[in-house]
C-alpha positions as CSV (number, residue, x, y, z in Angstrom):
1,M,-67.8,218.5,277.9
2,L,-66.7,221.2,280.4
3,D,-68.9,219.6,283.0
4,E,-67.3,216.2,282.3
5,L,-63.8,217.8,282.4
6,A,-64.6,219.3,285.8
7,R,-65.9,216.0,287.1
8,R,-62.9,214.0,285.7
9,L,-60.4,216.3,287.3
10,A,-62.3,216.3,290.6
11,L,-62.5,220.0,290.9
12,C,-64.1,221.7,293.8
13,L,-65.5,225.3,294.2
14,L,-62.8,227.9,294.2
15,P,-62.4,229.6,297.5
16,S,-63.4,233.2,297.3
17,C,-60.1,234.3,298.9
18,L,-58.0,233.9,295.8
19,F,-57.2,236.7,293.5
20,A,-54.5,237.7,290.9
21,Q,-52.7,240.6,289.2
22,G,-51.5,242.4,286.1
23,P,-49.5,245.5,285.1
24,V,-49.1,248.2,287.7
25,P,-49.8,251.7,286.5
26,L,-49.1,254.5,289.0
27,S,-51.4,257.5,289.3
28,G,-52.2,260.5,291.5
29,T,-50.0,262.7,293.7
30,W,-47.2,261.3,295.7
31,R,-44.8,262.8,298.3
32,L,-41.1,262.4,297.7
33,G,-38.1,262.7,300.1
34,S,-34.5,261.7,299.5
35,I,-31.0,262.0,301.1
36,T,-27.6,261.6,299.5
37,T,-23.9,262.4,299.9
38,E,-22.3,263.7,296.7
39,T,-18.8,264.2,295.4
40,F,-19.7,266.0,292.2
41,S,-22.0,268.7,290.8
42,S,-21.4,270.7,293.9
43,T,-22.4,274.3,294.4
44,C,-19.9,274.4,297.3
45,V,-17.1,276.9,296.9
46,P,-14.4,275.8,297.0
47,A,-15.1,272.3,295.7
48,V,-15.1,269.8,298.5
49,P,-14.8,266.0,298.8
50,V,-18.3,265.4,300.2
51,H,-21.5,267.4,300.7
52,A,-25.0,266.5,301.8
53,V,-28.1,266.9,299.7
54,L,-31.8,266.5,300.7
55,E,-34.9,266.6,298.5
56,D,-38.5,267.2,299.5
57,G,-41.5,267.6,297.1
58,T,-44.3,266.0,295.2
59,V,-44.6,263.8,292.1
60,V,-47.7,263.4,290.0
61,F,-47.9,260.0,288.2
62,Q,-50.0,259.4,285.1
63,P,-51.0,255.7,284.3
64,G,-49.6,256.0,280.8
65,G,-46.0,256.0,282.1
66,T,-45.1,259.7,282.7
67,A,-44.7,261.7,285.8
68,T,-44.0,265.3,286.8
69,A,-42.1,266.5,289.9
70,S,-41.8,269.7,291.9
71,I,-39.0,269.4,294.4
72,T,-37.1,271.6,296.8
73,T,-33.4,270.7,297.0
74,S,-31.3,271.6,300.1
75,E,-27.5,271.3,300.0
76,V,-25.1,271.6,302.9
77,C,-21.4,272.2,302.2
78,P,-18.7,271.7,304.8
79,G,-18.3,274.8,306.9
80,A,-22.0,275.3,307.4
81,I,-22.5,276.7,303.9
82,C,-26.1,276.0,302.9
83,S,-28.1,276.6,299.8
84,Q,-31.6,275.8,298.7
85,G,-33.4,275.7,295.3
86,T,-36.4,274.4,293.5
87,D,-36.7,272.1,290.5
88,T,-39.5,271.0,288.3
89,G,-39.4,268.4,285.6
90,S,-40.8,265.3,284.0
91,T,-39.8,261.7,283.7
92,H,-40.9,258.4,282.3
93,Y,-41.5,255.4,284.4
94,Q,-42.0,251.6,284.0
95,V,-42.8,248.9,286.6
96,G,-41.3,245.7,285.6
97,P,-42.6,242.2,286.2
98,D,-40.7,241.8,289.5
99,G,-41.6,245.2,291.0
100,V,-38.6,246.9,289.6
101,L,-39.2,250.6,289.0
102,L,-37.3,252.3,286.2
103,L,-37.3,256.1,285.9
104,D,-35.9,257.7,282.7
105,D,-35.6,261.5,282.5
106,N,-34.3,261.3,278.9
107,P,-35.6,258.2,277.0
108,G,-33.8,259.4,273.9
109,A,-30.4,259.1,275.5
110,P,-29.8,255.6,276.8
111,A,-27.9,255.2,280.1
112,E,-28.4,258.9,281.0
113,D,-30.6,260.1,283.8
114,I,-31.7,256.6,284.8
115,G,-33.1,255.9,288.2
116,L,-33.7,252.4,289.7
117,G,-36.1,251.4,292.5
118,F,-38.8,249.1,293.7
119,V,-42.6,249.2,294.1
120,R,-44.3,248.0,297.3
121,S,-46.7,245.1,296.6
122,D,-49.8,247.3,297.1
123,A,-48.3,250.1,294.9
124,S,-48.5,252.7,297.8
125,V,-44.8,253.2,298.4
126,L,-41.8,253.4,296.1
127,M,-38.2,253.4,297.0
128,L,-35.3,254.6,294.8
129,G,-31.8,253.3,295.3
130,R,-29.6,254.3,292.3
131,W,-29.7,257.3,290.0
132,N,-27.3,257.5,287.1
133,Q,-25.8,254.2,288.1
134,D,-22.2,255.3,287.2
135,E,-22.3,258.4,289.3
136,D,-20.5,258.5,292.7
137,E,-23.4,259.1,295.0
138,P,-25.0,256.8,297.5
139,Y,-28.7,257.8,297.3
140,L,-32.0,256.7,299.0
141,G,-35.4,258.1,298.0
142,V,-38.9,257.3,299.1
143,V,-42.2,258.2,297.4
144,V,-45.5,257.7,299.2
145,A,-48.9,257.9,297.5
146,L,-51.1,260.5,299.1
147,S,-54.6,259.4,299.9
148,S,-57.6,260.8,301.7
149,G,-59.1,260.0,305.1
150,H,-56.0,260.5,307.3
151,S,-55.8,262.3,310.6
152,A,-53.6,262.5,313.7
153,A,-55.2,259.3,314.8
154,S,-53.6,257.5,311.8
155,L,-50.4,257.3,313.8
156,A,-51.8,256.0,317.1
157,D,-49.2,253.2,317.4
158,T,-45.6,252.3,318.2
159,Y,-43.3,252.5,315.2
160,G,-39.7,251.3,314.9
161,F,-37.6,253.9,313.2
162,V,-34.2,254.7,311.8
163,R,-32.8,258.2,311.3
164,Y,-29.9,259.3,309.1
165,V,-28.4,262.8,309.8
166,L,-25.6,264.4,307.7
167,R,-24.0,267.4,309.2
168,N,-21.4,269.8,307.8
169,D,-20.7,272.4,310.5
170,A,-17.9,274.9,310.8
171,T,-15.4,272.5,312.4
172,S,-16.2,269.0,311.1
173,Q,-18.3,266.7,309.0
174,T,-20.3,264.1,310.9
175,M,-23.1,261.6,310.3
176,R,-25.5,260.1,312.8
177,S,-27.5,256.9,312.6
178,D,-30.4,256.7,315.1
179,Y,-32.3,253.5,315.9
180,G,-35.3,253.3,318.2
181,T,-39.1,253.6,318.6
182,F,-41.7,256.3,318.3
183,L,-44.9,256.2,320.4
184,F,-47.6,258.2,318.6
185,N,-50.6,259.1,320.8
186,G,-53.1,259.6,318.0
187,A,-53.7,263.2,319.1
188,G,-50.7,265.1,317.8
189,G,-47.9,264.1,320.1
190,F,-45.2,261.4,320.1
191,S,-42.3,260.3,322.3
192,E,-38.9,258.9,321.2
193,T,-36.6,256.3,322.7
194,S,-33.5,255.7,320.7
195,V,-29.7,255.2,320.5
196,R,-27.8,257.8,318.6
197,H,-24.6,256.6,316.9
198,V,-22.3,259.6,315.8
199,V,-19.3,259.3,313.6
200,T,-16.9,262.2,312.8
201,W,-15.4,262.2,309.3
202,N,-12.0,263.8,310.0
203,G,-11.5,262.3,313.4
204,G,-11.4,265.8,314.9
205,G,-14.4,265.3,317.1
206,P,-16.1,262.7,319.3
207,S,-17.6,259.5,317.9
208,G,-19.8,257.0,319.7
209,A,-23.3,256.1,320.9
210,T,-25.6,257.7,323.4
211,S,-29.1,257.0,324.6
212,F,-31.9,259.5,323.9
213,T,-35.4,260.2,325.0
214,G,-37.6,263.1,323.9
215,N,-41.0,264.4,322.8
216,D,-42.3,266.2,319.8
217,M,-45.6,267.2,318.1
218,Y,-46.9,266.1,314.7
219,S,-49.9,266.7,312.5
220,V,-51.4,264.6,309.7
221,A,-53.3,266.2,306.8
222,A,-56.3,264.5,305.2
223,D,-54.1,263.4,302.3
224,G,-51.6,261.7,304.5
225,T,-49.0,264.5,304.5
226,V,-47.1,264.4,307.9
227,T,-45.6,267.6,309.5
228,I,-43.3,267.5,312.5
229,A,-43.5,270.5,314.8
230,S,-39.7,270.8,315.3
231,G,-39.2,270.6,311.5
232,G,-39.7,268.0,308.9
233,Q,-42.3,266.9,306.4
234,G,-43.3,263.6,304.8
235,A,-46.2,261.2,304.5
236,V,-47.9,258.1,306.0
237,S,-48.9,255.2,303.7
238,R,-52.6,254.6,303.2
239,D,-52.4,251.4,305.3
240,R,-50.5,253.3,308.1
241,E,-47.7,250.7,308.1
242,F,-45.1,253.2,307.1
243,V,-44.3,256.9,307.7
244,Y,-41.3,259.0,306.7
245,W,-40.2,262.6,306.9
246,V,-37.2,264.7,305.8
247,R,-35.8,267.8,307.5
248,Q,-33.3,270.5,306.6
249,S,-31.9,272.7,309.3
250,C,-28.6,274.3,308.2
251,P,-26.0,272.9,308.7
252,E,-27.6,269.5,308.6
253,V,-30.1,267.3,306.7
254,E,-31.9,264.2,307.9
255,M,-34.3,261.4,306.8
256,V,-36.5,259.4,309.1
257,L,-38.1,256.0,308.1
258,A,-40.5,254.2,310.4
259,V,-42.7,251.1,310.3
260,R,-45.6,250.1,312.5
261,L,-44.5,247.4,314.9
262,P,-46.5,244.2,315.9
263,L,-49.0,244.4,318.7
264,A,-48.0,243.3,322.1
265,G,-47.2,239.6,322.0
266,G,-47.2,239.5,318.2
267,T,-44.6,237.7,316.2
268,T,-42.6,238.8,313.1
269,Y,-41.3,236.9,310.2
270,A,-38.4,237.7,307.9
271,D,-38.0,234.7,305.6
272,G,-38.3,235.2,301.9
273,D,-36.9,237.7,299.4
274,W,-36.6,241.3,300.3
275,R,-36.0,244.2,297.8
276,V,-33.6,246.6,299.6
277,V,-31.9,249.9,299.0
278,S,-29.4,251.6,301.3
279,T,-27.0,254.5,301.5
280,E,-24.1,254.8,303.9
281,V,-20.7,256.2,304.5
282,D,-17.7,254.2,305.7
283,V,-15.1,256.4,307.4
284,G,-12.7,253.5,307.8
285,T,-12.3,253.0,304.0
286,S,-13.2,256.6,303.0
287,T,-16.0,255.3,300.7
288,L,-19.6,256.2,299.9
289,D,-21.5,253.0,299.6
290,S,-25.0,252.0,298.3
291,D,-26.8,248.7,297.8
292,W,-29.6,247.9,295.4
293,G,-31.1,244.5,294.9
294,T,-32.5,241.4,296.8
295,L,-31.7,239.8,300.1
296,T,-33.0,236.2,300.4
297,L,-33.5,235.4,304.1
298,T,-33.8,231.7,304.8
299,P,-34.7,230.5,308.4
300,T,-32.5,227.9,310.0
301,G,-34.4,227.6,313.3
302,G,-34.3,229.3,316.6
303,G,-35.2,232.7,315.3
304,A,-32.1,232.8,313.0
305,G,-31.3,232.2,309.4
306,T,-29.0,232.9,306.5
307,I,-28.7,235.9,304.2
308,T,-28.0,235.4,300.5
309,P,-27.5,238.8,298.8
310,Q,-28.0,239.5,295.2
311,L,-27.0,243.1,295.4
312,L,-25.5,245.8,293.2
313,R,-23.1,247.5,295.7
314,V,-21.4,250.6,294.5
315,S,-18.4,251.8,296.6
316,T,-16.9,255.1,295.7
317,V,-13.8,256.6,297.1
318,S,-14.7,259.9,298.6
319,T,-11.2,261.5,298.8
320,P,-10.0,262.8,296.4
321,S,-13.4,263.6,295.0
322,G,-15.0,261.1,292.7
323,T,-11.9,259.2,291.6
324,N,-13.3,255.7,291.5
325,T,-16.6,253.9,291.4
326,N,-16.5,250.1,291.7
327,Q,-19.2,247.4,291.9
328,V,-18.4,245.2,294.9
329,S,-19.8,241.7,295.5
330,V,-21.5,241.1,298.8
331,A,-20.8,238.0,300.9
332,N,-23.4,235.7,302.4
333,D,-24.1,236.2,306.1
334,S,-26.9,235.6,308.6
335,Y,-29.7,237.2,310.5
336,A,-31.4,236.9,313.9
337,L,-34.9,237.8,315.0
338,G,-35.6,239.7,318.2
339,T,-38.9,240.6,319.8
340,G,-41.5,243.1,318.8
341,G,-40.5,243.5,315.2
342,A,-36.7,243.7,315.8
343,V,-34.3,241.9,313.5
344,T,-30.5,242.1,313.2
345,L,-29.0,241.6,309.7
346,W,-25.4,240.7,308.9
347,T,-24.9,239.1,312.4
348,Q,-21.6,237.5,311.5
349,G,-20.1,240.8,310.3
350,L,-18.3,239.1,307.5
351,Q,-18.3,242.1,305.2
352,R,-20.2,244.8,307.1
353,Q,-21.2,245.6,310.7
354,P,-24.3,243.9,312.2
355,M,-27.3,246.0,311.3
356,P,-30.3,246.6,313.7
357,A,-33.6,246.8,311.8
358,W,-37.3,246.7,312.3
359,I,-40.0,244.7,310.4
360,A,-43.5,246.1,310.0
361,R,-46.5,244.6,311.6
362,D,-47.7,243.0,308.4
363,G,-44.3,241.8,307.4
364,S,-44.2,243.8,304.2
365,M,-41.5,246.4,305.0
366,L,-38.3,246.8,307.0
367,V,-36.0,249.7,307.9
368,G,-32.5,249.4,309.1
369,A,-29.4,251.4,310.3
370,P,-26.3,250.2,308.4
371,S,-22.9,250.5,310.2
372,M,-24.5,250.6,313.6
373,P,-23.6,247.4,315.4
374,G,-25.3,246.2,318.5
375,T,-22.3,246.8,320.6
376,M,-22.3,250.5,319.5
377,N,-18.6,250.7,320.1
378,L,-17.4,250.8,316.4
379,T,-17.3,254.0,314.5
380,T,-17.0,252.8,310.9
381,G,-19.8,255.0,309.6
382,G,-23.5,255.4,309.3
383,G,-26.4,255.0,306.9
384,I,-30.0,254.0,306.3
385,M,-31.8,251.1,304.6
386,L,-35.3,250.5,303.4
387,G,-36.7,247.1,302.2
388,F,-39.9,245.7,300.8
389,S,-41.0,242.1,300.8
390,R,-40.5,241.0,297.2
391,C,-43.4,241.3,294.9
392,A,-43.8,239.9,291.4
393,L,-46.4,239.7,288.6
394,A,-47.7,236.3,287.5
395,T,-45.2,234.3,285.5
396,P,-46.5,232.7,282.2
397,V,-45.9,229.0,281.9
398,G,-46.2,226.9,278.7
399,A,-48.0,227.5,275.4
400,G,-51.8,227.4,274.9
401,T,-53.9,225.3,272.5
402,P,-55.5,227.2,269.7
403,G,-59.2,227.1,268.7
404,A,-61.2,228.6,265.9
405,A,-59.2,230.4,263.2
406,G,-56.0,229.3,265.0
407,V,-56.4,231.8,267.8
408,T,-55.1,230.8,271.2
409,P,-56.9,232.1,274.4
410,L,-55.0,234.4,276.6
411,L,-55.0,234.6,280.4
412,F,-53.7,237.5,282.5
413,T,-54.3,239.2,285.8
414,I,-55.5,242.7,286.8
415,G,-55.5,244.6,290.0
416,G,-51.8,244.9,290.8
417,F,-49.4,242.6,292.6
418,P,-50.9,239.4,294.3
419,Y,-50.5,240.5,297.9
420,A,-52.6,239.5,301.0
421,G,-55.3,242.1,301.3
422,N,-55.6,243.0,297.6
423,A,-59.3,243.3,297.1
424,D,-58.9,244.5,293.5
425,F,-57.1,241.4,292.3
426,G,-58.6,239.4,289.4
427,F,-58.1,237.3,286.3
428,V,-59.1,238.0,282.7
429,V,-59.6,235.5,279.9
430,A,-59.2,237.0,276.4
431,A,-59.0,236.1,272.7
432,G,-61.4,233.2,273.2
433,L,-64.3,232.1,271.1
434,G,-67.1,234.7,271.4
435,G,-70.0,233.7,273.6
436,A,-68.4,230.4,274.6
437,P,-68.4,228.9,278.2
438,G,-65.0,228.4,279.8
439,L,-63.4,227.2,283.0
440,L,-60.5,228.6,285.1
441,L,-58.5,225.8,286.6
442,F,-56.8,226.6,289.9
443,S,-54.0,224.5,291.4
444,G,-51.3,224.7,294.0
445,A,-48.5,224.3,291.4
446,V,-47.6,224.3,287.8
447,L,-46.3,221.2,286.0
448,P,-42.6,221.0,284.8
449,A,-43.9,219.7,281.4
450,A,-47.3,219.7,279.7
451,L,-49.7,216.9,280.3
452,P,-51.8,216.2,277.2
453,V,-55.5,215.7,278.3
454,F,-58.8,216.1,276.3
455,G,-56.9,217.4,273.3
456,F,-55.1,220.3,275.1
457,D,-51.9,220.7,277.1
458,L,-52.6,220.9,280.8
459,W,-50.0,223.0,282.7
460,V,-51.4,223.0,286.2
461,N,-50.9,220.1,288.6
462,P,-54.1,218.0,288.5
463,T,-53.4,216.5,291.9
464,L,-53.5,219.9,293.6
465,L,-56.6,221.3,291.9
466,A,-58.5,223.7,294.1
467,G,-61.3,225.0,292.0
468,S,-62.9,225.5,288.5
469,P,-65.3,228.4,288.3
470,L,-67.3,228.6,285.1
471,V,-67.2,231.8,283.1
472,V,-69.1,232.8,279.9
473,L,-67.0,234.8,277.4
474,S,-68.4,238.0,275.9
475,G,-68.6,238.9,272.2
476,P,-70.7,237.6,269.2
477,A,-71.3,233.9,269.5
478,G,-68.9,231.7,267.4
479,V,-66.6,234.6,266.4
480,A,-63.0,233.6,266.8
481,G,-60.7,235.6,269.2
482,V,-63.3,238.1,270.4
483,G,-64.4,236.4,273.6
484,A,-63.3,237.7,277.1
485,A,-64.4,237.2,280.7
486,G,-63.2,238.5,284.0
487,L,-63.1,236.8,287.4
488,P,-62.6,238.9,290.5
489,L,-61.0,237.0,293.3
490,A,-60.2,239.2,296.3
491,L,-57.3,238.2,298.5
492,P,-58.0,238.5,302.2
493,S,-55.7,240.3,304.7
494,T,-54.4,237.0,306.1
495,P,-50.7,236.8,306.8
496,A,-50.7,233.0,306.4
497,L,-51.7,233.6,302.8
498,A,-48.3,235.0,302.0
499,G,-46.2,232.4,300.2
500,T,-49.1,230.6,298.7
501,V,-48.7,229.5,295.1
502,L,-51.7,229.7,292.8
503,A,-51.3,228.1,289.3
504,T,-54.1,229.1,286.9
505,Q,-55.1,228.0,283.4
506,A,-58.2,228.9,281.2
507,I,-60.1,226.3,279.2
508,V,-62.7,227.3,276.5
509,L,-65.3,225.2,274.8
510,D,-64.5,225.5,271.1
511,A,-65.6,223.0,268.5
512,A,-62.8,224.0,266.2
513,A,-60.1,222.9,268.7
514,P,-58.8,219.4,269.2
515,Q,-61.5,217.4,271.0
516,G,-63.5,220.7,271.3
517,L,-61.4,222.5,273.9
518,S,-58.9,225.4,273.4
519,A,-56.7,226.5,276.3
520,S,-54.4,229.3,277.4
521,G,-51.0,228.8,278.8
522,A,-50.8,228.8,282.6
523,L,-49.9,231.6,285.1
524,D,-47.7,230.9,288.1
525,V,-48.8,233.3,290.8
526,H,-46.9,233.7,294.1
527,I,-48.9,235.6,296.7
528,V,-46.7,238.0,298.7
529,R,-47.0,240.0,301.9
């Protein structure tokens, strides 16, 4: 009957390029860096409106949902008063179905010590954007999985970068947003070409933009830890698309985020959903701002498009200290693509200044410099932004059709998010009839409603069927609910694969089912960058 089903539905062989996903456990040692401005919990004496805090350390994740951290915290108070301490502790984590990361230091106390972030599609980089959502601090953290096989040659490319510097010296508080490129030579040296945008908090010093060129040295340990000769430590992602470091040098702290730019003559693309976090200071309104959420970029032609934000923006009055925290809606705006990975966000400036940014070579990450307009003549503030191309686990669609003993087969995915280049991706059929043969139906879309066929509800579009590989379920023959089978389907590293929709449903030969066929519900899989 399965052969007849395959023939009647005109199925072809499934291309070996397709692959899927499942829950995303995190494991191993990761390197963490963060930067924030705070108006509370200060060690500064006397208490001050704003002080700067930097974190640098490591996090060890366990697949079961726990993690331990060892962190050095550096704090800079106005007047060049600096302190440094260490902290160790544990937390619990969850990765939601849309790549949302939840950290909970105290699960027994809801709404306390809660951190929100996002997971990159290949689960190699995490970004944190809000901690204790009601507290008055704009915060950005990045966590990179350490992996073996790196060297100085890992950074032999041009990277677009943004840098955020918070300085509290003896005379004034300032912030600096840098935007430019690094050229790493693969042998321990790199050059920088950038624009530096400086803003003074109290208006007592100069503000404005200057051009900068310079050179520095770097080293990359085998585990991906990056050390900068002039100060700073961070990590490079295992695919080399992203590198970061943080630096504390009293009376200032800084964070650098960089993405590998396209090859000469290459193109970039920005359309789709982006998960973003940002932290910034707006001198004009005396607020500390942070964004956490999704930007939907929709091309309109000519290298431009619209921005539809779905963001949690928290805007906190910085003087007097910690008096107000408000959630602020974010207006629609537009973006424009440049060359060599450059993109400008918020080009209309309806609610914020145009933001220069860079998109990585593979289109999976972006970094930006908020409140740093292209004209460089406005001094509203400074900040830093990090974004991931949105990732999501497969979405279940429809109900299945039970077989023996009333048990309905299940279909789920393994190997992480469905991103182009995920060689570990795969599907698993479970809870089927032991020892029974089955088919996995693959199509380009799910149906809006079930289509009854051969005694089961078909949920994948039969006009877009792309393959029907045969599997044989494990377990004792004829025993209900014990059969399982896996199907590895590695996704190639092909940019054009991003945006592909893969609808999947499992069919199992089962004499106890209507017309001898039981079925799972469908999975709607969207392959991401």
